[in-house]
C-alpha positions as CSV (number, residue, x, y, z in Angstrom):
1,M,-28.6,23.2,61.3
2,E,-25.3,22.0,63.0
3,I,-26.1,18.5,61.5
4,L,-26.7,20.2,58.0
5,K,-23.3,21.8,58.3
6,K,-21.5,18.6,59.3
7,L,-23.3,16.6,56.4
8,S,-22.3,19.5,53.9
9,L,-18.7,19.1,55.1
10,I,-18.7,15.6,54.8
11,L,-20.4,15.6,51.2
12,I,-17.6,18.3,50.2
13,L,-14.8,16.0,51.6
14,V,-16.2,12.9,49.7
15,V,-16.7,14.7,46.5
16,G,-13.4,16.0,46.9
17,A,-12.0,12.5,47.6
18,T,-13.8,11.4,44.6
19,F,-12.2,13.8,42.4
20,L,-8.8,13.2,43.6
21,I,-9.2,9.4,43.3
22,S,-10.6,10.0,39.7
23,C,-7.5,12.4,39.0
24,N,-5.2,10.0,40.3
25,K,-7.0,7.0,38.2
26,N,-6.7,9.0,35.2
27,N,-3.1,9.9,35.8
28,N,-2.3,6.3,36.6
29,N,-4.2,5.3,33.5
30,L,-2.1,7.8,31.4
31,N,1.1,6.7,33.0
32,E,0.2,3.1,32.5
33,K,-0.2,3.7,28.7
34,L,2.9,5.7,28.6
35,A,4.7,2.8,30.4
36,E,3.2,0.4,28.1
37,K,4.5,2.0,25.1
38,E,8.0,2.4,26.6
39,I,7.9,-1.4,27.4
40,N,6.5,-2.2,23.7
41,K,9.6,0.0,22.5
42,L,12.0,-2.1,24.5
43,E,10.2,-5.3,23.5
44,T,10.6,-4.5,19.7
45,K,13.9,-3.0,20.0
46,D,15.7,-6.5,19.8
47,L,13.1,-7.9,17.3
48,S,14.0,-8.5,13.5
49,I,11.7,-6.7,11.1
50,Y,10.4,-10.0,10.3
51,E,9.6,-10.7,14.0
52,L,8.1,-7.1,14.2
53,I,5.8,-7.6,11.4
54,K,4.8,-11.0,12.4
55,N,4.0,-10.0,16.0
56,S,1.9,-7.0,14.7
57,I,-0.6,-9.2,12.7
58,Q,-4.1,-8.7,13.8
59,A,-6.8,-11.3,14.2
60,N,-8.2,-10.1,10.7
61,G,-4.8,-11.1,9.2
62,E,-3.6,-7.4,8.5
63,L,-1.3,-5.2,10.1
64,P,-2.6,-2.2,12.3
65,E,-3.6,1.0,10.6
66,D,-0.9,2.8,12.5
67,F,1.9,0.2,12.0
68,K,5.2,1.7,10.7
69,L,8.4,0.2,10.3
70,P,11.4,1.7,12.3
71,P,12.9,4.5,10.0
72,K,16.2,3.4,8.2
73,D,17.2,7.1,9.4
74,P,15.8,8.5,12.4
75,N,17.0,12.0,11.6
76,G,15.7,12.0,8.1
77,V,12.4,12.6,6.2
78,P,9.8,10.3,7.9
79,W,8.6,8.5,4.9
80,A,5.8,6.6,5.1
81,D,6.2,2.7,4.4
82,G,6.9,2.1,0.8
83,A,6.6,5.8,-0.1
84,M,10.4,6.2,-1.1
85,D,10.3,3.3,-3.7
86,G,6.7,4.4,-4.8
87,V,8.1,7.8,-5.5
88,Y,11.2,6.4,-7.3
89,I,9.0,4.2,-9.6
90,Y,6.3,6.7,-10.4
91,H,8.2,9.9,-10.5
92,T,11.8,9.3,-11.5
93,V,13.6,8.4,-14.9
94,G,14.5,5.2,-13.1
95,N,18.1,5.2,-13.9
96,E,19.7,2.0,-12.5
97,E,22.7,2.8,-9.9
98,D,26.0,1.3,-9.2
99,I,25.8,-2.3,-8.2
100,E,29.6,-3.3,-7.9
101,P,29.5,-3.2,-4.1
102,L,26.5,-5.8,-4.3
103,K,28.4,-7.8,-6.8
104,N,31.2,-8.2,-4.3
105,I,28.8,-9.1,-1.8
106,V,27.0,-11.8,-3.7
107,F,30.4,-13.4,-4.3
108,Q,31.0,-13.3,-0.6
109,I,27.9,-15.3,-0.1
110,S,28.7,-17.5,-3.0
111,E,31.8,-18.6,-1.0
112,G,29.9,-19.1,2.2
113,K,31.1,-16.2,3.9
114,F,27.7,-15.1,5.3
115,E,28.6,-13.2,8.4
116,E,31.0,-11.0,6.4
117,A,28.4,-10.6,3.7
118,E,25.8,-9.5,6.0
119,T,28.1,-7.2,7.9
120,N,29.0,-5.3,4.6
121,L,25.5,-5.2,3.6
122,D,24.5,-3.5,6.8
123,K,27.0,-1.0,6.3
124,L,26.3,-0.3,2.7
125,D,24.0,2.9,2.3
126,F,21.9,1.7,-0.7
127,S,18.5,1.6,-2.1
128,M,17.4,-1.8,-3.9
129,V,14.8,-0.3,-6.0
130,S,17.2,1.5,-8.0
131,R,19.5,-1.7,-8.5
132,T,17.3,-4.5,-8.6
133,N,17.1,-5.2,-12.3
134,S,20.8,-4.6,-12.9
135,L,21.7,-6.7,-10.0
136,L,19.4,-9.8,-10.9
137,S,20.4,-9.5,-14.9
138,W,24.0,-9.6,-13.6
139,I,23.4,-12.7,-11.3
140,I,21.5,-14.5,-14.3
141,Q,24.3,-13.8,-16.5
142,E,27.1,-14.8,-14.1
143,Q,25.2,-17.9,-12.5
144,K,27.9,-20.3,-13.4
145,Q,30.3,-18.6,-11.3
146,I,28.0,-18.1,-8.2
147,N,27.0,-20.9,-5.8
148,L,23.4,-20.4,-6.1
149,N,22.7,-22.8,-3.1
150,N,24.7,-20.7,-0.8
151,L,22.9,-17.4,-2.2
152,Y,19.3,-19.0,-1.6
153,E,20.3,-19.9,1.9
154,F,21.7,-16.6,2.7
155,A,18.4,-14.8,1.1
156,S,15.9,-17.2,2.8
157,S,17.5,-17.1,6.4
158,R,18.2,-13.3,6.6
159,L,14.7,-12.7,5.9
160,V,13.7,-13.5,9.3
161,T,16.8,-12.2,11.2
162,T,17.9,-8.9,9.9
163,K,16.8,-5.3,11.1
164,N,18.0,-3.8,7.8
165,I,15.0,-2.9,5.6
166,E,17.4,-2.9,2.2
167,V,18.7,-6.2,3.2
168,I,15.2,-7.7,3.2
169,K,14.7,-6.2,-0.1
170,F,18.0,-7.7,-1.3
171,C,16.7,-11.1,-0.3
172,L,13.5,-11.0,-1.7
173,S,14.8,-9.6,-4.9
174,V,17.3,-12.5,-5.2
175,L,14.6,-15.1,-4.1
176,A,12.4,-14.0,-7.2
177,I,14.8,-15.3,-9.6
178,M,15.3,-18.7,-7.8
179,N,13.1,-21.9,-7.3
180,V,11.5,-20.4,-4.2
181,E,7.9,-21.9,-5.3
182,T,8.8,-25.3,-4.2
183,D,9.9,-24.1,-0.8
184,A,6.6,-23.7,1.4
185,E,8.5,-22.5,4.6
186,T,10.0,-19.6,2.6
187,I,6.8,-18.8,0.9
188,E,5.1,-18.4,4.3
189,K,8.0,-15.6,5.2
190,V,7.3,-13.9,2.2
191,K,3.3,-13.8,3.0
192,I,4.1,-12.3,6.0
193,L,6.6,-9.6,4.9
194,A,4.1,-8.6,2.2
195,L,1.9,-7.5,4.6
196,S,4.2,-4.6,5.0
197,D,3.7,-1.8,2.3
198,E,7.5,-1.7,2.5
199,F,8.1,-5.0,1.1
200,T,4.7,-5.8,-0.8
201,L,6.1,-4.8,-4.1
202,Y,9.2,-7.2,-4.0
203,C,7.1,-10.3,-2.6
204,L,4.6,-9.8,-5.6
205,N,7.7,-10.8,-7.9
206,I,7.8,-13.9,-6.0
207,F,4.0,-14.7,-5.9
208,V,3.8,-14.5,-9.7
209,K,5.9,-17.7,-9.7
210,L,3.2,-19.7,-7.6
211,E,0.7,-22.0,-9.0
212,N,-2.1,-20.2,-7.1
213,S,-0.4,-16.9,-7.9
214,N,-3.4,-14.8,-8.6
215,K,-5.5,-16.0,-5.4
216,E,-2.2,-15.0,-3.5
217,I,-1.9,-11.7,-4.8
218,F,-5.9,-11.2,-4.3
219,E,-5.3,-12.1,-0.6
220,I,-2.7,-9.7,-0.2
221,V,-4.0,-6.6,-2.3
222,K,-7.2,-6.8,0.3
223,K,-4.8,-6.8,3.5
224,V,-2.4,-3.8,2.4
225,K,-3.7,-0.2,2.2
226,G,-1.0,1.9,1.2
227,W,1.8,1.5,-1.6
228,G,1.4,-2.0,-1.0
229,R,-2.1,-1.9,-2.6
230,V,-0.9,0.3,-5.2
231,H,1.6,-2.1,-6.6
232,S,-0.8,-5.1,-6.1
233,I,-3.5,-3.7,-8.4
234,G,-1.1,-4.0,-11.4
235,Y,-0.3,-7.6,-10.5
236,L,-4.0,-8.8,-10.1
237,E,-5.8,-10.3,-13.1
238,V,-9.5,-10.2,-13.4
239,T,-10.2,-14.0,-13.4
240,N,-13.8,-13.9,-11.8
241,D,-16.7,-11.5,-11.1
242,E,-15.4,-11.3,-7.3
243,I,-12.2,-9.8,-8.4
244,K,-13.8,-7.4,-10.8
245,E,-16.3,-6.3,-8.5
246,W,-13.7,-5.9,-5.7
247,I,-11.6,-3.7,-8.1
248,L,-14.6,-1.4,-8.9
249,E,-15.6,-1.1,-5.3
250,E,-12.0,-0.9,-3.5
251,G,-9.2,-0.6,-6.1
252,C,-8.8,3.0,-5.9
253,H,-9.2,3.2,-2.0
254,N,-5.8,3.6,-0.7
255,D,-4.1,5.4,1.9
256,V,-1.7,7.2,-0.9
257,L,-3.7,8.7,-3.5
258,P,-6.8,7.1,-5.5
259,A,-5.2,8.3,-8.8
260,Y,-2.2,5.8,-8.7
261,T,-4.5,3.0,-9.3
262,A,-7.4,4.6,-11.4
263,Y,-6.2,3.8,-15.2
264,T,-5.2,0.5,-14.0
265,C,-8.7,-0.2,-12.4
266,A,-10.4,1.3,-15.4
267,K,-8.6,-0.9,-17.8
268,K,-8.9,-4.4,-15.7
269,I,-12.4,-4.1,-15.6
270,N,-13.4,-2.5,-18.8
271,L,-15.1,0.5,-17.1
272,I,-17.2,1.3,-20.4
273,E,-18.4,-2.3,-20.6
274,I,-19.9,-1.9,-17.1
275,L,-21.3,1.4,-17.9
276,N,-22.9,-0.2,-20.9
277,E,-24.9,-2.7,-18.4
278,D,-28.6,-1.9,-18.7
279,K,-29.3,-1.8,-14.8
280,I,-26.9,-0.1,-12.5
281,S,-27.4,0.2,-9.0
282,N,-26.9,3.7,-7.2
283,K,-24.2,2.0,-5.1
284,K,-22.6,0.7,-8.1
285,F,-22.8,4.1,-9.8
286,N,-21.5,5.7,-6.8
287,D,-18.4,3.4,-6.8
288,I,-18.1,4.2,-10.7
289,S,-18.1,7.8,-9.7
290,Y,-15.5,7.5,-7.2
291,L,-13.3,5.8,-10.0
292,M,-14.2,8.5,-12.4
293,N,-12.8,11.1,-9.9
294,A,-9.6,9.3,-9.4
295,L,-9.2,9.3,-13.2
296,L,-9.6,13.0,-13.5
297,D,-7.3,13.8,-10.8
298,E,-4.1,14.0,-12.8
299,S,-2.2,16.2,-10.2
300,A,0.3,13.2,-9.5
301,I,-0.1,11.0,-12.4
302,T,-1.9,10.5,-15.8
303,G,-5.3,9.0,-15.8
304,M,-8.2,10.1,-18.0
305,S,-5.6,11.4,-20.7
306,A,-4.2,8.2,-21.0
307,L,-7.3,6.3,-22.0
308,E,-7.6,5.8,-25.7
309,D,-11.5,5.8,-25.5
310,R,-11.8,8.4,-22.7
311,E,-14.3,10.5,-24.9
312,L,-16.7,7.4,-25.1
313,L,-16.2,6.7,-21.4
314,I,-17.4,10.3,-20.8
315,E,-20.5,10.1,-22.9
316,R,-21.2,6.7,-21.2
317,Y,-21.1,7.9,-17.7
318,L,-23.0,11.1,-18.4
319,E,-25.9,9.1,-20.1
320,K,-26.1,7.2,-16.7
321,A,-25.4,10.3,-14.7
322,K,-28.7,11.8,-16.0
323,T,-30.9,9.5,-14.0
324,L,-28.4,7.7,-11.2
325,S,-26.6,10.9,-10.0
326,S,-27.5,11.3,-6.4
327,T,-24.6,11.8,-4.1
328,E,-21.8,14.5,-3.7
329,E,-19.4,11.8,-5.3
330,D,-21.5,11.5,-8.5
331,Y,-21.9,15.3,-8.8
332,E,-18.2,15.9,-8.1
333,A,-17.5,13.7,-10.9
334,I,-19.6,15.5,-13.2
335,R,-18.1,18.8,-12.3
336,L,-14.5,17.6,-12.9
337,I,-15.8,15.9,-16.2
338,K,-16.9,19.6,-17.1
339,E,-13.6,21.2,-16.1
340,Y,-11.7,18.5,-18.2
341,V,-13.6,18.9,-21.3
342,E,-13.4,22.8,-20.9
343,N,-9.4,22.2,-20.6
344,S,-9.0,19.5,-23.4
345,E,-9.0,20.2,-27.2
346,E,-9.9,16.8,-28.2
347,I,-12.9,16.0,-26.4
348,D,-16.2,17.4,-27.9
349,K,-17.5,20.4,-26.2
350,K,-21.0,19.2,-26.1
351,F,-20.6,17.3,-22.9
352,I,-20.2,20.7,-21.4
353,K,-24.0,21.4,-21.7
354,I,-25.0,17.8,-20.4
355,C,-22.7,18.3,-17.3
356,D,-24.3,21.9,-16.7
357,D,-27.9,20.5,-17.2
358,I,-27.2,17.7,-14.5
359,L,-25.6,19.9,-12.2
360,N,-28.3,22.4,-12.7
361,S,-31.2,19.9,-11.9
362,N,-29.2,18.9,-8.6
363,K,-29.7,22.5,-7.6
364,K,-33.4,22.7,-8.0
């Protein structure tokens, strides 16, 4: 009996010790992770934005899902990368703002006063998206008064050294109107910056000048998931079946809102033509349904209502839906079509009964 007591005591001590060791290990792991985060913060603190992006690229050529640029204003609204420009483009009148301070800085760059110009750019509280067109038009108009070689050198060099988001956009915008397509080194810098949703739009305006522009745009659109993808879809041309299939399968899949690219995707792939095909797989029909749902979501942007042939599209979709509907995505599209037709004065009400028949058959 005494031996059993001793063995029990030993067992309790061993279990207790194991538990303490386990707790210590968990605490150590937690501390190590926290320490690693702090180290990463310190390591990235002195990196330029370009270096931060380049160092974050994964084996698949993309940035991590949780990648985010340091905020321009740490105390301000925490915008997602590219969101501020996206909202300006899609949801404002788009009035160009004052560019006088930028004109003065361009003249400083023209005179070779690079450090002074960079200091002034850093001090300037500006948003490039609302000044790009006016500034570039002015540079083209005044090009005889500007040392374009200096402007090019400044823009290309500051892409990789600045920690200022708007300065990078300034540089990319300037390069878009210059002969950057012959400069392979600078193009490589642009390709890296394009991986960030914050800069994709500005890089696209450079990619369109390349000989293999559509190939480069296709590579980028597959790697960006947020506002970068929203912007890229508009630049991508359907030159082969691979691109057409990708747009149908992935074009509306983004981290912002599928509706932002729905209209463009439907037009580029000729959605009605696809629905006219004799044989459509359930997988393909489900992809079509996803696109239809995005078109019918007009909470943020017009989709279905912007299509001239929307009634024909609805008719063709419902014809296929009678036999191909099988997923929640499919039936949701039918429900939204019914709601859309009910609220529209222009669409034939006969589609409401067709929707009801399909939806009711699903309940049986």
